[in-house]
C-alpha positions as CSV (number, residue, x, y, z in Angstrom):
1,X,175.5,149.0,-104.0
2,X,171.8,149.7,-103.8
3,X,169.7,147.4,-101.8
4,X,167.6,144.7,-103.4
5,X,168.4,142.2,-106.1
6,X,171.8,142.4,-107.7
7,X,171.6,143.2,-111.5
8,X,172.3,140.5,-114.1
9,X,175.8,141.1,-115.1
10,X,176.3,141.1,-118.9
11,X,178.9,138.8,-120.3
12,X,182.2,140.3,-121.6
13,X,182.6,141.7,-125.1
14,X,184.6,139.7,-127.6
15,X,187.2,142.5,-128.0
16,X,189.2,144.3,-125.4
17,X,189.2,148.0,-124.9
18,X,191.3,150.2,-122.6
19,X,189.6,151.1,-119.3
20,X,189.1,154.7,-118.3
21,X,191.3,156.2,-115.7
22,X,188.5,156.7,-113.2
23,X,185.3,154.8,-113.0
24,X,182.4,156.7,-114.6
25,X,179.3,156.2,-112.3
26,X,176.1,158.1,-113.0
27,X,173.2,155.7,-112.2
28,X,175.0,153.3,-109.9
29,X,178.2,151.4,-109.3
30,X,176.4,148.1,-109.7
31,X,176.4,148.9,-113.4
32,X,180.2,149.0,-113.8
33,X,182.1,146.1,-115.3
34,X,185.8,145.5,-115.2
35,X,185.6,144.4,-118.8
36,X,184.0,145.9,-122.0
37,X,180.3,145.2,-122.4
38,X,178.4,144.7,-125.7
39,X,174.7,145.5,-125.5
40,X,172.0,145.0,-128.1
41,X,169.2,147.6,-127.9
42,X,166.1,146.8,-129.9
43,X,163.0,149.0,-130.3
44,X,159.7,148.5,-132.0
45,X,159.0,151.2,-134.6
46,X,155.7,153.0,-135.3
47,X,154.0,151.6,-132.2
48,X,151.1,153.9,-131.3
49,X,152.0,156.0,-128.3
50,X,154.7,153.6,-127.3
51,X,158.3,153.2,-128.2
52,X,159.7,150.5,-126.0
53,X,163.2,149.2,-125.8
54,X,164.8,145.9,-124.7
55,X,168.5,145.8,-123.8
56,X,170.3,142.5,-123.9
57,X,173.9,141.2,-123.7
58,X,175.4,139.2,-126.5
59,X,173.9,136.0,-125.1
60,X,170.4,137.5,-125.4
61,X,170.0,137.9,-121.6
62,X,167.7,140.8,-120.7
63,X,169.6,143.5,-118.8
64,X,167.3,146.5,-119.0
65,X,163.9,147.5,-120.5
66,X,162.6,151.0,-121.4
67,X,158.9,151.8,-121.2
68,X,157.1,154.9,-122.5
69,X,154.5,157.2,-121.0
70,X,153.4,160.0,-123.3
71,X,151.9,163.0,-121.5
72,X,150.7,166.3,-122.9
73,X,153.6,168.4,-121.7
74,X,156.3,165.8,-121.0
75,X,157.3,162.7,-122.8
76,X,158.6,160.2,-120.3
77,X,160.7,157.1,-120.6
78,X,161.3,154.7,-117.7
79,X,164.6,152.7,-117.6
80,X,163.9,149.5,-115.7
81,X,166.1,146.6,-114.6
82,X,165.4,143.1,-115.8
83,X,163.0,142.6,-112.8
84,X,161.0,145.7,-113.7
85,X,162.3,148.0,-111.0
86,X,162.4,151.7,-112.2
87,X,166.0,152.9,-112.1
88,X,165.6,156.3,-113.9
89,X,162.9,158.3,-115.5
90,X,163.7,160.4,-118.6
91,X,161.6,163.6,-119.1
92,X,161.6,165.7,-122.2
93,X,161.4,169.5,-121.6
94,X,159.3,170.8,-124.5
95,X,159.5,174.5,-124.0
96,X,163.3,174.9,-124.6
97,X,165.2,176.1,-127.6
98,X,167.6,173.2,-127.6
99,X,165.8,169.9,-127.3
100,X,166.5,168.9,-123.7
101,X,166.0,165.7,-121.7
102,X,166.4,165.3,-118.0
103,X,167.1,162.0,-116.1
104,X,165.9,161.6,-112.5
105,X,166.5,158.7,-110.1
106,X,163.6,156.3,-109.8
107,X,160.2,158.0,-110.4
108,X,161.3,161.3,-108.8
109,X,160.9,164.7,-110.4
110,X,162.8,166.5,-107.6
111,X,165.8,168.6,-108.4
112,X,167.8,166.7,-105.8
113,X,167.3,163.5,-107.7
114,X,168.4,165.0,-111.1
115,X,171.2,162.7,-112.4
116,X,172.0,164.4,-115.7
117,X,170.6,166.6,-118.5
118,X,171.2,166.0,-122.2
119,X,170.6,168.6,-124.8
120,X,171.5,169.2,-128.5
121,X,174.9,170.9,-128.7
122,X,173.7,173.3,-131.5
123,X,170.3,174.4,-132.4
124,X,170.8,173.6,-136.1
125,X,173.0,170.6,-136.9
126,X,173.2,167.9,-139.5
127,X,174.9,165.4,-137.2
128,X,173.2,165.0,-133.9
129,X,175.6,166.0,-131.1
130,X,174.6,166.1,-127.4
131,X,176.1,167.9,-124.5
132,X,175.5,166.0,-121.2
133,X,175.7,167.7,-117.8
134,X,175.6,165.9,-114.5
135,X,173.0,167.1,-112.1
136,X,175.4,169.2,-110.0
137,X,177.0,170.8,-113.0
138,X,175.6,174.4,-113.4
139,X,178.4,175.5,-115.7
140,X,178.8,175.7,-119.5
141,X,181.3,172.8,-119.9
142,X,179.6,169.4,-120.4
143,X,180.7,166.4,-118.4
144,X,180.2,164.1,-121.5
145,X,179.6,164.5,-125.2
146,X,177.8,162.3,-127.7
147,X,179.4,162.8,-131.2
148,X,178.7,161.4,-134.6
149,X,175.1,161.2,-135.4
150,X,172.9,158.3,-135.6
151,X,171.6,158.9,-139.1
152,X,175.2,158.2,-140.2
153,X,174.8,154.9,-138.3
154,X,177.4,155.3,-135.6
155,X,178.4,157.7,-132.8
156,X,180.6,157.9,-129.7
157,X,180.3,158.9,-126.1
158,X,183.3,161.0,-124.9
159,X,184.4,162.2,-121.5
160,X,183.9,166.0,-121.5
161,X,185.7,167.9,-124.2
162,X,188.4,165.2,-124.4
163,X,188.9,162.3,-126.8
164,X,188.6,159.7,-124.1
165,X,186.1,157.2,-125.5
166,X,183.5,155.8,-123.1
167,X,181.2,153.9,-125.5
168,X,180.5,153.4,-129.2
169,X,177.1,152.8,-130.8
170,X,176.1,151.7,-134.3
171,X,172.7,151.1,-135.8
172,X,172.1,147.6,-137.2
173,X,170.3,147.1,-140.5
174,X,169.0,143.7,-141.6
175,X,166.2,142.3,-143.7
176,X,164.6,140.8,-140.6
177,X,164.5,144.2,-138.8
178,X,162.7,145.6,-141.9
179,X,160.1,142.9,-142.0
180,X,159.5,142.9,-138.3
181,X,159.4,146.7,-138.2
182,X,162.0,146.8,-135.4
183,X,165.1,148.9,-135.0
184,X,168.3,147.8,-133.2
185,X,171.5,149.3,-132.1
186,X,174.8,147.7,-131.0
187,X,176.5,149.4,-128.1
188,X,180.1,148.8,-126.8
189,X,180.6,150.2,-123.3
190,X,184.2,150.5,-122.2
191,X,185.4,149.0,-118.9
192,X,184.6,150.9,-115.7
193,X,181.8,152.9,-117.4
194,X,178.2,152.8,-116.1
195,X,176.4,150.9,-118.8
196,X,172.9,151.9,-117.4
197,X,173.9,155.5,-118.1
198,X,175.1,154.7,-121.6
199,X,171.7,152.9,-122.2
200,X,169.8,156.0,-121.1
201,X,171.9,158.2,-123.5
202,X,171.1,155.9,-126.4
203,X,167.3,156.2,-125.6
204,X,167.6,160.0,-125.5
205,X,169.6,160.1,-128.7
206,X,167.1,157.9,-130.5
207,X,164.2,160.1,-129.4
208,X,165.9,163.3,-130.5
209,X,166.7,161.8,-133.9
210,X,163.1,160.6,-134.3
211,X,162.0,164.2,-133.6
212,X,164.4,165.5,-136.2
213,X,163.3,163.1,-138.9
214,X,159.6,163.8,-138.3
215,X,158.8,160.4,-136.8
216,X,157.6,161.7,-133.5
């Protein structure tokens, strides 16, 4: 486990789900739970130059926060723990055919600190699908896939090209969210899956979909 303050452990989800055979650790083992985790991810819409996220468990306890930093060549998002420590920075690579985001440990931009890359699986697609490659994967076969498509309100994170489910997400619609101009997602992370990693994927997916619908 990394040094410093231990993370706030989210409370277990109400339902049970089968654990994956091997723990999925991308950002850190301290973000593994032996039980399924339900996260609520809320974001403020239309904020000028900012698109910040708050990530809570089902009791409303803050687990993560995401802050924005918009630059001329790179959009950057910073995934922080509840104490404000930067865990990962997400950088969009603009000059690529397939919209691509890279995740680096802490505030680093060094290749050695590249945790994973996520890109659209196809150049033209009606449903957003992402291929996710770990930092040391230089091949063509992704380590993870995001399938479904947010505009259809739900999607899944799968292990490689398998049907092994790691997490499920769904967009929540309510009158309150419309009035308050916020957007929220519910995410179920399966046991032994890095829920910080899944949170980072939700942020990237939301950004790519915002681009596609002309909101960026």
